N, CA, C and O atoms as a GROMACS GRO file, in nm:
protein
  444
    1MET      N    1  -1.410  -2.828   1.944
    1MET     CA    2  -1.414  -2.733   1.795
    1MET      C    3  -1.323  -2.620   1.846
    1MET      O    4  -1.313  -2.587   1.964
    2THR      N    5  -1.260  -2.565   1.745
    2THR     CA    6  -1.155  -2.482   1.754
    2THR      C    7  -1.224  -2.336   1.743
    2THR      O    8  -1.319  -2.318   1.668
    3ALA      N    9  -1.172  -2.233   1.821
    3ALA     CA   10  -1.256  -2.118   1.786
    3ALA      C   11  -1.173  -2.015   1.709
    3ALA      O   12  -1.120  -1.917   1.760
    4ILE      N   13  -1.170  -2.040   1.612
    4ILE     CA   14  -1.102  -1.974   1.522
    4ILE      C   15  -1.179  -1.878   1.444
    4ILE      O   16  -1.263  -1.913   1.361
    5PRO      N   17  -1.147  -1.740   1.474
    5PRO     CA   18  -1.226  -1.638   1.386
    5PRO      C   19  -1.278  -1.670   1.252
    5PRO      O   20  -1.213  -1.755   1.191
    6GLU      N   21  -1.368  -1.627   1.199
    6GLU     CA   22  -1.404  -1.646   1.064
    6GLU      C   23  -1.314  -1.621   0.951
    6GLU      O   24  -1.286  -1.681   0.848
    7GLU      N   25  -1.272  -1.488   1.017
    7GLU     CA   26  -1.130  -1.434   0.908
    7GLU      C   27  -1.003  -1.510   0.912
    7GLU      O   28  -0.932  -1.541   0.816
    8GLY      N   29  -0.984  -1.536   1.049
    8GLY     CA   30  -0.857  -1.636   1.075
    8GLY      C   31  -0.859  -1.784   0.972
    8GLY      O   32  -0.766  -1.848   0.923
    9GLN      N   33  -0.992  -1.801   0.966
    9GLN     CA   34  -1.006  -1.944   0.913
    9GLN      C   35  -0.999  -1.893   0.730
    9GLN      O   36  -0.972  -1.985   0.653
   10ALA      N   37  -1.017  -1.792   0.684
   10ALA     CA   38  -0.993  -1.717   0.565
   10ALA      C   39  -0.827  -1.729   0.530
   10ALA      O   40  -0.783  -1.758   0.419
   11LEU      N   41  -0.755  -1.702   0.634
   11LEU     CA   42  -0.615  -1.682   0.620
   11LEU      C   43  -0.559  -1.757   0.519
   11LEU      O   44  -0.506  -1.696   0.426
   12PRO      N   45  -0.560  -1.877   0.518
   12PRO     CA   46  -0.481  -1.967   0.412
   12PRO      C   47  -0.519  -1.949   0.259
   12PRO      O   48  -0.442  -1.978   0.167
   13ALA      N   49  -0.636  -1.901   0.245
   13ALA     CA   50  -0.702  -1.899   0.124
   13ALA      C   51  -0.654  -1.732   0.084
   13ALA      O   52  -0.601  -1.702  -0.023
   14LEU      N   53  -0.681  -1.644   0.185
   14LEU     CA   54  -0.608  -1.519   0.130
   14LEU      C   55  -0.444  -1.498   0.119
   14LEU      O   56  -0.397  -1.406   0.052
   15ARG      N   57  -0.379  -1.572   0.174
   15ARG     CA   58  -0.262  -1.591   0.171
   15ARG      C   59  -0.208  -1.625   0.030
   15ARG      O   60  -0.123  -1.564  -0.034
   16LEU      N   61  -0.295  -1.765  -0.013
   16LEU     CA   62  -0.263  -1.791  -0.170
   16LEU      C   63  -0.293  -1.687  -0.264
   16LEU      O   64  -0.229  -1.680  -0.369
   17ARG      N   65  -0.392  -1.599  -0.232
   17ARG     CA   66  -0.444  -1.520  -0.322
   17ARG      C   67  -0.345  -1.382  -0.361
   17ARG      O   68  -0.327  -1.325  -0.469
   18VAL      N   69  -0.287  -1.355  -0.215
   18VAL     CA   70  -0.196  -1.254  -0.195
   18VAL      C   71  -0.073  -1.290  -0.307
   18VAL      O   72  -0.037  -1.222  -0.403
   19LEU      N   73  -0.025  -1.410  -0.262
   19LEU     CA   74   0.097  -1.451  -0.330
   19LEU      C   75   0.076  -1.458  -0.476
   19LEU      O   76   0.166  -1.428  -0.554
   20GLU      N   77  -0.046  -1.501  -0.517
   20GLU     CA   78  -0.077  -1.515  -0.687
   20GLU      C   79  -0.072  -1.378  -0.743
   20GLU      O   80  -0.006  -1.349  -0.843
   21ALA      N   81  -0.137  -1.302  -0.681
   21ALA     CA   82  -0.142  -1.162  -0.707
   21ALA      C   83  -0.016  -1.085  -0.727
   21ALA      O   84  -0.005  -1.001  -0.816
   22LEU      N   85   0.084  -1.117  -0.638
   22LEU     CA   86   0.207  -1.069  -0.623
   22LEU      C   87   0.286  -1.110  -0.735
   22LEU      O   88   0.362  -1.034  -0.794
   23SER      N   89   0.265  -1.248  -0.769
   23SER     CA   90   0.342  -1.315  -0.879
   23SER      C   91   0.305  -1.278  -1.025
   23SER      O   92   0.379  -1.277  -1.124
   24GLU      N   93   0.166  -1.247  -1.016
   24GLU     CA   94   0.137  -1.195  -1.138
   24GLU      C   95   0.152  -1.053  -1.172
   24GLU      O   96   0.130  -1.005  -1.283
   25GLU      N   97   0.192  -0.985  -1.062
   25GLU     CA   98   0.175  -0.812  -1.051
   25GLU      C   99   0.051  -0.760  -1.076
   25GLU      O  100   0.033  -0.672  -1.159
   26GLN      N  101  -0.047  -0.816  -1.001
   26GLN     CA  102  -0.166  -0.754  -1.000
   26GLN      C  103  -0.198  -0.659  -0.905
   26GLN      O  104  -0.287  -0.679  -0.822
   27TRP      N  105  -0.123  -0.540  -0.911
   27TRP     CA  106  -0.091  -0.452  -0.780
   27TRP      C  107  -0.226  -0.414  -0.725
   27TRP      O  108  -0.238  -0.409  -0.602
   28ASP      N  109  -0.334  -0.384  -0.806
   28ASP     CA  110  -0.473  -0.344  -0.766
   28ASP      C  111  -0.508  -0.437  -0.685
   28ASP      O  112  -0.543  -0.403  -0.572
   29ALA      N  113  -0.506  -0.567  -0.719
   29ALA     CA  114  -0.555  -0.676  -0.635
   29ALA      C  115  -0.468  -0.682  -0.509
   29ALA      O  116  -0.520  -0.712  -0.402
   30VAL      N  117  -0.346  -0.656  -0.519
   30VAL     CA  118  -0.250  -0.684  -0.393
   30VAL      C  119  -0.305  -0.590  -0.294
   30VAL      O  120  -0.325  -0.629  -0.179
   31ALA      N  121  -0.337  -0.444  -0.339
   31ALA     CA  122  -0.388  -0.358  -0.250
   31ALA      C  123  -0.538  -0.368  -0.166
   31ALA      O  124  -0.576  -0.308  -0.066
   32ASP      N  125  -0.608  -0.478  -0.261
   32ASP     CA  126  -0.715  -0.483  -0.197
   32ASP      C  127  -0.736  -0.614  -0.102
   32ASP      O  128  -0.823  -0.633  -0.017
   33LEU      N  129  -0.643  -0.686  -0.139
   33LEU     CA  130  -0.610  -0.830  -0.066
   33LEU      C  131  -0.541  -0.803   0.067
   33LEU      O  132  -0.583  -0.862   0.166
   34LEU      N  133  -0.431  -0.712   0.080
   34LEU     CA  134  -0.353  -0.719   0.191
   34LEU      C  135  -0.416  -0.658   0.296
   34LEU      O  136  -0.389  -0.726   0.395
   35PRO      N  137  -0.501  -0.546   0.334
   35PRO     CA  138  -0.564  -0.518   0.432
   35PRO      C  139  -0.644  -0.627   0.496
   35PRO      O  140  -0.638  -0.642   0.618
   36ARG      N  141  -0.718  -0.703   0.424
   36ARG     CA  142  -0.806  -0.812   0.491
   36ARG      C  143  -0.694  -0.906   0.520
   36ARG      O  144  -0.709  -0.960   0.630
   37TYR      N  145  -0.577  -0.944   0.449
   37TYR     CA  146  -0.488  -1.038   0.515
   37TYR      C  147  -0.433  -1.014   0.618
   37TYR      O  148  -0.420  -1.101   0.704
   38LEU      N  149  -0.382  -0.875   0.634
   38LEU     CA  150  -0.368  -0.830   0.754
   38LEU      C  151  -0.464  -0.835   0.889
   38LEU      O  152  -0.440  -0.874   1.003
   39THR      N  153  -0.537  -0.800   0.849
   39THR     CA  154  -0.674  -0.803   0.932
   39THR      C  155  -0.684  -0.969   0.992
   39THR      O  156  -0.684  -0.990   1.113
   40ALA      N  157  -0.690  -1.061   0.908
   40ALA     CA  158  -0.690  -1.201   0.945
   40ALA      C  159  -0.597  -1.215   1.025
   40ALA      O  160  -0.628  -1.253   1.138
   41THR      N  161  -0.488  -1.196   1.000
   41THR     CA  162  -0.347  -1.234   1.070
   41THR      C  163  -0.353  -1.182   1.217
   41THR      O  164  -0.318  -1.256   1.309
   42ALA      N  165  -0.395  -1.060   1.239
   42ALA     CA  166  -0.388  -1.006   1.330
   42ALA      C  167  -0.536  -1.057   1.422
   42ALA      O  168  -0.520  -1.038   1.543
   43GLN      N  169  -0.640  -1.104   1.393
   43GLN     CA  170  -0.728  -1.191   1.471
   43GLN      C  171  -0.727  -1.322   1.496
   43GLN      O  172  -0.800  -1.378   1.577
   44LEU      N  173  -0.616  -1.394   1.404
   44LEU     CA  174  -0.572  -1.498   1.447
   44LEU      C  175  -0.459  -1.507   1.546
   44LEU      O  176  -0.451  -1.609   1.615
   45MET      N  177  -0.370  -1.409   1.557
   45MET     CA  178  -0.272  -1.391   1.667
   45MET      C  179  -0.361  -1.352   1.812
   45MET      O  180  -0.329  -1.386   1.925
   46GLN      N  181  -0.474  -1.275   1.776
   46GLN     CA  182  -0.513  -1.247   1.907
   46GLN      C  183  -0.621  -1.371   1.951
   46GLN      O  184  -0.656  -1.383   2.069
   47ALA      N  185  -0.662  -1.450   1.858
   47ALA     CA  186  -0.736  -1.559   1.895
   47ALA      C  187  -0.642  -1.669   1.987
   47ALA      O  188  -0.673  -1.728   2.090
   48TRP      N  189  -0.518  -1.674   1.911
   48TRP     CA  190  -0.417  -1.783   1.966
   48TRP      C  191  -0.378  -1.740   2.120
   48TRP      O  192  -0.353  -1.829   2.201
   49GLN      N  193  -0.372  -1.578   2.167
   49GLN     CA  194  -0.352  -1.566   2.285
   49GLN      C  195  -0.463  -1.598   2.399
   49GLN      O  196  -0.445  -1.646   2.510
   50GLN      N  197  -0.601  -1.549   2.327
   50GLN     CA  198  -0.700  -1.606   2.377
   50GLN      C  199  -0.736  -1.747   2.411
   50GLN      O  200  -0.801  -1.777   2.511
   51ALA      N  201  -0.689  -1.835   2.319
   51ALA     CA  202  -0.708  -1.976   2.354
   51ALA      C  203  -0.669  -2.031   2.468
   51ALA      O  204  -0.552  -2.045   2.503
   52ALA      N  205  -0.767  -2.064   2.529
   52ALA     CA  206  -0.749  -2.188   2.686
   52ALA      C  207  -0.698  -2.315   2.636
   52ALA      O  208  -0.594  -2.364   2.681
   53ILE      N  209  -0.765  -2.369   2.548
   53ILE     CA  210  -0.753  -2.509   2.528
   53ILE      C  211  -0.617  -2.550   2.422
   53ILE      O  212  -0.599  -2.502   2.310
   54PRO      N  213  -0.542  -2.633   2.480
   54PRO     CA  214  -0.424  -2.630   2.393
   54PRO      C  215  -0.443  -2.677   2.241
   54PRO      O  216  -0.370  -2.633   2.153
   55ASP      N  217  -0.566  -2.785   2.211
   55ASP     CA  218  -0.589  -2.812   2.079
   55ASP      C  219  -0.637  -2.696   1.995
   55ASP      O  220  -0.625  -2.692   1.873
   56GLU      N  221  -0.697  -2.592   2.075
   56GLU     CA  222  -0.712  -2.461   1.997
   56GLU      C  223  -0.608  -2.403   1.982
   56GLU      O  224  -0.588  -2.381   1.863
   57LYS      N  225  -0.514  -2.359   2.062
   57LYS     CA  226  -0.414  -2.325   2.042
   57LYS      C  227  -0.322  -2.359   1.933
   57LYS      O  228  -0.272  -2.275   1.858
   58ALA      N  229  -0.296  -2.511   1.927
   58ALA     CA  230  -0.208  -2.569   1.854
   58ALA      C  231  -0.227  -2.542   1.683
   58ALA      O  232  -0.140  -2.530   1.597
   59ALA      N  233  -0.390  -2.537   1.668
   59ALA     CA  234  -0.476  -2.544   1.548
   59ALA      C  235  -0.431  -2.401   1.515
   59ALA      O  236  -0.380  -2.394   1.403
   60ILE      N  237  -0.437  -2.282   1.586
   60ILE     CA  238  -0.406  -2.155   1.548
   60ILE      C  239  -0.282  -2.141   1.534
   60ILE      O  240  -0.249  -2.040   1.470
   61ALA      N  241  -0.202  -2.206   1.570
   61ALA     CA  242  -0.061  -2.181   1.584
   61ALA      C  243  -0.007  -2.240   1.456
   61ALA      O  244   0.092  -2.192   1.402
   62ALA      N  245  -0.068  -2.340   1.410
   62ALA     CA  246  -0.043  -2.397   1.282
   62ALA      C  247  -0.090  -2.317   1.173
   62ALA      O  248  -0.013  -2.315   1.078
   63LEU      N  249  -0.196  -2.251   1.160
   63LEU     CA  250  -0.242  -2.189   1.065
   63LEU      C  251  -0.133  -2.041   1.061
   63LEU      O  252  -0.086  -2.001   0.955
   64LEU      N  253  -0.107  -1.978   1.182
   64LEU     CA  254  -0.010  -1.860   1.180
   64LEU      C  255   0.144  -1.904   1.128
   64LEU      O  256   0.210  -1.829   1.056
   65GLN      N  257   0.186  -2.021   1.167
   65GLN     CA  258   0.314  -2.092   1.116
   65GLN      C  259   0.316  -2.091   0.974
   65GLN      O  260   0.415  -2.041   0.921
   66GLU      N  261   0.224  -2.138   0.899
   66GLU     CA  262   0.179  -2.125   0.764
   66GLU      C  263   0.213  -1.979   0.707
   66GLU      O  264   0.308  -1.970   0.629
   67ALA      N  265   0.152  -1.884   0.736
   67ALA     CA  266   0.134  -1.769   0.688
   67ALA      C  267   0.274  -1.688   0.710
   67ALA      O  268   0.308  -1.607   0.625
   68LEU      N  269   0.360  -1.712   0.831
   68LEU     CA  270   0.473  -1.671   0.873
   68LEU      C  271   0.571  -1.704   0.751
   68LEU      O  272   0.655  -1.626   0.708
   69LYS      N  273   0.542  -1.848   0.697
   69LYS     CA  274   0.636  -1.893   0.608
   69LYS      C  275   0.670  -1.801   0.469
   69LYS      O  276   0.775  -1.794   0.405
   70ASP      N  277   0.519  -1.722   0.444
   70ASP     CA  278   0.545  -1.660   0.327
   70ASP      C  279   0.539  -1.522   0.360
   70ASP      O  280   0.495  -1.441   0.279
   71GLN      N  281   0.586  -1.484   0.494
   71GLN     CA  282   0.566  -1.351   0.518
   71GLN      C  283   0.696  -1.281   0.432
   71GLN      O  284   0.682  -1.176   0.368
   72ALA      N  285   0.806  -1.344   0.440
   72ALA     CA  286   0.926  -1.306   0.387
   72ALA      C  287   0.921  -1.272   0.259
   72ALA      O  288   0.961  -1.163   0.218
   73ALA      N  289   0.859  -1.383   0.170
   73ALA     CA  290   0.822  -1.373   0.030
   73ALA      C  291   0.727  -1.261  -0.001
   73ALA      O  292   0.742  -1.204  -0.109
   74ILE      N  293   0.616  -1.217   0.091
   74ILE     CA  294   0.545  -1.110   0.049
   74ILE      C  295   0.638  -0.989   0.049
   74ILE      O  296   0.670  -0.923  -0.050
   75ALA      N  297   0.680  -0.968   0.187
   75ALA     CA  298   0.735  -0.834   0.221
   75ALA      C  299   0.871  -0.830   0.105
   75ALA      O  300   0.887  -0.722   0.048
   76GLY      N  301   0.950  -0.922   0.076
   76GLY     CA  302   1.049  -0.896  -0.039
   76GLY      C  303   0.954  -0.835  -0.159
   76GLY      O  304   0.996  -0.727  -0.203
   77ARG      N  305   0.857  -0.876  -0.208
   77ARG     CA  306   0.799  -0.861  -0.344
   77ARG      C  307   0.740  -0.720  -0.322
   77ARG      O  308   0.746  -0.636  -0.412
   78LEU      N  309   0.677  -0.693  -0.192
   78LEU     CA  310   0.656  -0.516  -0.175
   78LEU      C  311   0.756  -0.443  -0.173
   78LEU      O  312   0.750  -0.326  -0.208
   79ARG      N  313   0.887  -0.510  -0.125
   79ARG     CA  314   0.998  -0.397  -0.097
   79ARG      C  315   1.045  -0.345  -0.255
   79ARG      O  316   1.065  -0.229  -0.291
   80SER      N  317   1.057  -0.479  -0.340
   80SER     CA  318   1.086  -0.460  -0.456
   80SER      C  319   0.994  -0.392  -0.560
   80SER      O  320   1.040  -0.321  -0.649
   81ARG      N  321   0.871  -0.417  -0.545
   81ARG     CA  322   0.769  -0.276  -0.600
   81ARG      C  323   0.826  -0.161  -0.534
   81ARG      O  324   0.880  -0.075  -0.604
   82MET      N  325   0.819  -0.149  -0.410
   82MET     CA  326   0.848   0.005  -0.360
   82MET      C  327   0.970   0.060  -0.422
   82MET      O  328   0.988   0.181  -0.432
   83ALA      N  329   1.043  -0.018  -0.457
   83ALA     CA  330   1.195   0.020  -0.500
   83ALA      C  331   1.167   0.079  -0.667
   83ALA      O  332   1.209   0.185  -0.711
   84TRP      N  333   1.104   0.000  -0.724
   84TRP     CA  334   1.064  -0.022  -0.867
   84TRP      C  335   0.980   0.154  -0.870
   84TRP      O  336   0.999   0.237  -0.959
   85LEU      N  337   0.898   0.171  -0.762
   85LEU     CA  338   0.803   0.300  -0.791
   85LEU      C  339   0.887   0.398  -0.772
   85LEU      O  340   0.883   0.484  -0.859
   86GLU      N  341   0.983   0.417  -0.662
   86GLU     CA  342   1.046   0.542  -0.607
   86GLU      C  343   1.150   0.541  -0.718
   86GLU      O  344   1.194   0.656  -0.726
   87GLU      N  345   1.219   0.447  -0.822
   87GLU     CA  346   1.285   0.470  -0.933
   87GLU      C  347   1.240   0.542  -1.005
   87GLU      O  348   1.305   0.638  -1.047
   88ARG      N  349   1.111   0.516  -1.043
   88ARG     CA  350   1.014   0.546  -1.162
   88ARG      C  351   0.992   0.705  -1.113
   88ARG      O  352   1.015   0.794  -1.195
   89MET      N  353   0.943   0.741  -0.968
   89MET     CA  354   0.916   0.891  -0.945
   89MET      C  355   1.024   0.959  -0.960
   89MET      O  356   0.996   1.076  -0.986
   90VAL      N  357   1.163   0.936  -0.955
   90VAL     CA  358   1.312   1.008  -0.964
   90VAL      C  359   1.297   1.030  -1.115
   90VAL      O  360   1.303   1.145  -1.159
   91LYS      N  361   1.279   0.931  -1.192
   91LYS     CA  362   1.289   0.976  -1.307
   91LYS      C  363   1.181   1.071  -1.380
   91LYS      O  364   1.213   1.148  -1.471
   92LEU      N  365   1.061   1.060  -1.333
   92LEU     CA  366   0.961   1.138  -1.365
   92LEU      C  367   0.994   1.278  -1.315
   92LEU      O  368   0.964   1.370  -1.391
   93GLN      N  369   1.050   1.307  -1.199
   93GLN     CA  370   1.088   1.442  -1.132
   93GLN      C  371   1.187   1.505  -1.209
   93GLN      O  372   1.190   1.626  -1.228
   94GLN      N  373   1.305   1.389  -1.272
   94GLN     CA  374   1.431   1.452  -1.336
   94GLN      C  375   1.376   1.482  -1.490
   94GLN      O  376   1.435   1.555  -1.570
   95GLY      N  377   1.251   1.412  -1.516
   95GLY     CA  378   1.200   1.466  -1.692
   95GLY      C  379   1.129   1.610  -1.653
   95GLY      O  380   1.138   1.706  -1.730
   96LYS      N  381   1.071   1.616  -1.551
   96LYS     CA  382   0.984   1.734  -1.504
   96LYS      C  383   1.070   1.867  -1.506
   96LYS      O  384   1.038   1.970  -1.566
   97SER      N  385   1.200   1.843  -1.418
   97SER     CA  386   1.311   1.934  -1.416
   97SER      C  387   1.373   1.980  -1.507
   97SER      O  388   1.431   2.089  -1.498
   98GLY      N  389   1.373   1.887  -1.641
   98GLY     CA  390   1.444   1.904  -1.748
   98GLY      C  391   1.356   1.951  -1.835
   98GLY      O  392   1.414   1.988  -1.937
   99CYS      N  393   1.244   1.966  -1.839
   99CYS     CA  394   1.128   2.011  -1.904
   99CYS      C  395   1.112   2.167  -1.888
   99CYS      O  396   1.101   2.254  -1.975
  100GLN      N  397   1.114   2.175  -1.738
  100GLN     CA  398   1.100   2.323  -1.686
  100GLN      C  399   1.244   2.392  -1.732
  100GLN      O  400   1.229   2.494  -1.799
  101LEU      N  401   1.358   2.361  -1.711
  101LEU     CA  402   1.481   2.410  -1.754
  101LEU      C  403   1.451   2.455  -1.902
  101LEU      O  404   1.454   2.572  -1.940
  102TYR      N  405   1.418   2.330  -1.989
  102TYR     CA  406   1.422   2.381  -2.144
  102TYR      C  407   1.324   2.481  -2.170
  102TYR      O  408   1.344   2.570  -2.252
  103ALA      N  409   1.223   2.471  -2.108
  103ALA     CA  410   1.111   2.588  -2.112
  103ALA      C  411   1.137   2.716  -2.097
  103ALA      O  412   1.096   2.805  -2.171
  104ALA      N  413   1.228   2.734  -1.972
  104ALA     CA  414   1.293   2.864  -1.932
  104ALA      C  415   1.369   2.917  -2.024
  104ALA      O  416   1.356   3.039  -2.035
  105GLN      N  417   1.453   2.860  -2.103
  105GLN     CA  418   1.543   2.899  -2.188
  105GLN      C  419   1.457   2.942  -2.346
  105GLN      O  420   1.518   2.981  -2.447
  106LEU      N  421   1.331   2.928  -2.338
  106LEU     CA  422   1.272   2.952  -2.472
  106LEU      C  423   1.222   3.105  -2.482
  106LEU      O  424   1.187   3.168  -2.382
  107PRO      N  425   1.223   3.155  -2.603
  107PRO     CA  426   1.170   3.310  -2.597
  107PRO      C  427   1.026   3.297  -2.565
  107PRO      O  428   0.952   3.203  -2.592
  108GLY      N  429   0.993   3.430  -2.489
  108GLY     CA  430   0.880   3.423  -2.445
  108GLY      C  431   0.866   3.359  -2.312
  108GLY      O  432   0.765   3.388  -2.246
  109ASN      N  433   0.944   3.284  -2.267
  109ASN     CA  434   0.964   3.206  -2.151
  109ASN      C  435   0.796   3.134  -2.123
  109ASN      O  436   0.699   3.199  -2.084
  110LEU      N  437   0.796   2.997  -2.154
  110LEU     CA  438   0.657   2.957  -2.145
  110LEU      C  439   0.658   2.907  -2.033
  110LEU      O  440   0.546   2.923  -1.983
  111ALA      N  441   0.726   2.853  -1.964
  111ALA     CA  442   0.709   2.823  -1.829
  111ALA      C  443   0.660   2.902  -1.718
  111ALA      O  444   0.655   2.854  -1.605
   0.00000   0.00000   0.00000
């Protein structure tokens, strides 16, 4: 019997849920799922390091390899979202600065 931690066993389902939430741009769900996904991955890596029986180690390694396949897709989607958010933050700051400059020119200086 493999000694895969419970959260590690949940990794494949979590991985699919993260990918689905990313593809549907459900960012609140992504924020909720990622900590559990990362914890499950870390526990699985620790279990792999501690596994003494070759069959256990191989089963855990297979789960980790599946997770690794999607790691680039997950990271890419997150980088894309960060770039989009940064762009929006810059535009927001530019709009705020423009409003402040405009208000400074008004009689009575509303700023």
